[in-house]
BAKOL-643814 format. One record per residue (C-alpha): y, z, x. Coordinates in steps of 0.02 Angstrom, whole numbers, always signed. Each point is the difference from the previous one (the first is absolute). Layout:
N
PALO,Y,Z,X
...
//
This chain:
121
PALO,-282,-824,-244
PALO,-129,+92,+99
PALO,+11,+153,+116
PALO,+80,-85,+147
PALO,+177,+52,-59
PALO,-48,+169,-17
PALO,-72,+5,+178
PALO,+155,-83,+74
PALO,+120,+114,-88
PALO,-111,+151,+55
PALO,+22,-56,+178
PALO,+185,-11,-3
PALO,+17,+179,-95
PALO,-113,+68,+142
PALO,+102,-75,+144
PALO,+156,+85,-84
PALO,-93,+165,-16
PALO,-78,-4,+175
PALO,+167,-42,+77
PALO,+82,+143,-103
PALO,-140,+118,+71
PALO,+29,-63,+174
PALO,+175,+44,-14
PALO,-32,+165,-62
PALO,-110,+37,+138
PALO,+117,-62,+137
PALO,+154,+95,-81
PALO,-119,+155,-37
PALO,+85,+11,-176
PALO,-140,-10,-132
PALO,+114,+46,-136
PALO,-47,-162,-96
PALO,-184,+12,+38
PALO,-26,-2,-194
PALO,+90,-176,-13
PALO,-105,-65,+133
PALO,-174,+68,-75
PALO,+41,-76,-176
PALO,+57,-164,+72
PALO,-169,-13,+102
PALO,-98,+64,-135
PALO,+69,-75,-161
PALO,+58,-157,+73
PALO,-106,-32,+139
PALO,-181,+72,-20
PALO,-16,-12,-190
PALO,+73,-172,-5
PALO,-118,-56,+141
PALO,-147,+70,-91
PALO,+50,-84,-164
PALO,+24,-166,+99
PALO,-187,+14,+56
PALO,-59,+42,-167
PALO,+95,-148,-76
PALO,-66,-117,+132
PALO,-174,+50,-44
PALO,+25,-20,-184
PALO,+76,-174,-38
PALO,-56,+28,-174
PALO,+133,+110,-48
PALO,+137,-92,-90
PALO,+166,-34,+116
PALO,+111,+79,-135
PALO,-78,+163,+29
PALO,+14,-15,+188
PALO,+172,-45,-25
PALO,+45,+144,-111
PALO,-77,+124,+133
PALO,+94,-86,+140
PALO,+163,+12,-77
PALO,-13,+182,-64
PALO,-85,+49,+173
PALO,+129,-85,+107
PALO,+151,+88,-102
PALO,-76,+167,+1
PALO,-49,-4,+190
PALO,+179,-43,+41
PALO,+93,+109,-121
PALO,-105,+158,+27
PALO,+29,+21,+186
PALO,+184,-52,-24
PALO,+9,+132,-146
PALO,-81,+129,+120
PALO,+130,-43,+139
PALO,+140,+23,-121
PALO,-86,+176,-52
PALO,-18,+64,+179
PALO,+174,-60,+45
PALO,+69,+89,-160
PALO,+65,-164,-78
PALO,+47,+8,-192
PALO,-79,-163,-27
PALO,-168,+58,+58
PALO,-75,+72,-153
PALO,+25,-157,-113
PALO,-83,-104,+141
PALO,-144,+115,+52
PALO,-61,+22,-176
PALO,-2,-173,-55
PALO,-78,-49,+170
PALO,-143,+123,-26
PALO,-24,-61,-178
PALO,-13,-184,+58
PALO,-132,+52,+130
PALO,-99,+87,-126
PALO,+12,-144,-121
PALO,-59,-113,+143
PALO,-146,+109,+23
PALO,-45,+3,-185
PALO,+5,-204,+10
PALO,-113,+5,+146
PALO,-125,+122,-77
PALO,-1,-112,-162
PALO,-23,-159,+115
PALO,-151,+100,+98
PALO,-85,+68,-165
PALO,+37,-142,-117
PALO,-152,-108,+61
PALO,-163,+36,+104
PALO,+12,-94,+166
PALO,-75,-175,+1
//
């Protein structure tokens, strides 16, 4: 595994997030702007940066990349869904947004470990 999966996934999430932003702009309804922002930042930008990093560091074991990817993907999808539910007043929002945020944090901790575990070659 290398950073390409991170890059490809980030583009898919950015397309969804940008389309959501365009829809909000066309309808002039910005109620769900936090959903759009978290999807773009956590799912799009952070995953893209991770992909670039991992492609520049082929020495990092693939199991660490896989752990980061799974945690990041799950968190980047659950967090915006939970925020959407929270804004909409859905009773399921809390049990979704909390774990989503924790998964993103866990992914970033794995990323930090990968970043600091060895000096670049």
